[in-house]
C-alpha positions as CSV (number, residue, x, y, z in Angstrom):
1,X,99.1,127.7,101.4
2,X,101.5,125.3,99.4
3,X,103.7,125.0,102.5
4,X,100.5,123.8,104.6
5,X,100.0,121.3,102.1
6,X,103.3,120.2,102.2
7,X,103.3,119.8,106.1
8,X,100.0,118.1,106.0
9,X,101.6,115.5,103.4
10,X,104.7,115.2,105.6
11,X,102.6,114.3,108.7
12,X,100.4,111.8,106.5
13,X,103.6,110.2,105.4
14,X,105.1,109.9,108.9
15,X,101.9,108.6,110.3
16,X,101.4,105.8,107.7
17,X,105.1,104.9,107.7
18,X,104.8,104.5,111.5
19,X,101.5,102.5,111.2
20,X,103.1,100.3,108.8
21,X,106.1,99.4,111.2
22,X,104.0,99.0,114.1
23,X,101.3,96.6,112.6
24,X,102.3,93.1,112.9
25,X,99.7,91.5,110.7
26,X,101.1,91.4,106.8
27,X,97.6,92.0,105.3
28,X,97.2,95.2,107.4
29,X,100.6,96.2,106.8
30,X,99.9,96.0,103.1
31,X,96.8,98.0,103.3
32,X,98.8,100.6,105.2
33,X,101.5,100.5,102.7
34,X,99.0,101.3,99.9
35,X,98.0,104.6,101.9
36,X,101.6,105.3,102.5
37,X,102.2,105.1,98.7
38,X,99.2,107.5,98.0
39,X,100.5,109.8,100.6
40,X,104.0,109.8,99.1
41,X,102.2,110.3,95.6
42,X,100.8,113.4,96.8
43,X,103.9,114.8,98.5
44,X,105.8,114.3,95.2
45,X,102.9,115.9,93.3
46,X,102.9,118.8,95.6
47,X,106.9,119.2,95.4
48,X,106.7,119.7,91.7
49,X,107.4,115.9,90.6
50,X,104.3,115.0,89.1
51,X,106.1,112.1,87.0
52,X,107.6,110.5,90.2
53,X,103.9,110.9,91.8
54,X,102.3,109.2,89.1
55,X,105.1,106.5,89.2
56,X,104.4,106.3,93.0
57,X,100.9,106.2,92.9
58,X,101.1,103.1,90.3
59,X,103.7,101.1,92.1
60,X,103.6,102.2,95.8
61,X,100.0,102.4,96.1
62,X,98.7,99.5,93.9
63,X,101.2,97.1,92.5
64,X,103.2,96.4,95.6
65,X,100.5,96.0,98.2
66,X,98.8,93.6,95.7
67,X,102.0,91.5,95.3
68,X,102.3,91.6,99.1
69,X,98.8,90.2,99.7
70,X,99.1,87.6,96.8
71,X,102.3,86.3,98.4
72,X,100.7,86.3,101.9
73,X,97.7,84.4,100.5
74,X,99.9,81.8,99.0
75,X,102.0,81.3,101.6
76,X,99.2,81.2,104.4
77,X,100.0,78.8,107.4
78,X,98.2,75.7,107.6
79,X,97.7,73.6,110.8
80,X,100.3,70.9,111.2
81,X,99.3,67.5,110.3
82,X,99.8,64.7,112.6
83,X,101.7,61.4,111.2
84,X,100.7,57.9,111.7
85,X,102.1,57.7,115.2
86,X,100.3,60.9,116.3
87,X,103.5,63.0,116.3
88,X,103.7,65.9,114.4
C-alpha cells in the first residue's frame, strides 16, 4: 500500500515538473509550481519526512508561487509609447 502511494506521488511530481517546464506563460508556471510543491510535500510526508514536507508546503506551494506572481504583475509589459516624431 505504501509503495503504491509513493509511486503515485512520484508520478504526480514528474507530471507537474514536466508541465512547469512546458508552459511558457509565467502565471501558469507559477500555478503549476504550486501544484508541484504540494506533490513534493506529499512525497516527503509519505517518505517519513514530515518536517521537510511541512516546509515544502509552506515555501514551495505558497510563498514561491506568490512571489513569482507578484513579480510578474510588477514587471508586466506595457505597449511602447511613441515619441514626438512618431518613432518608438
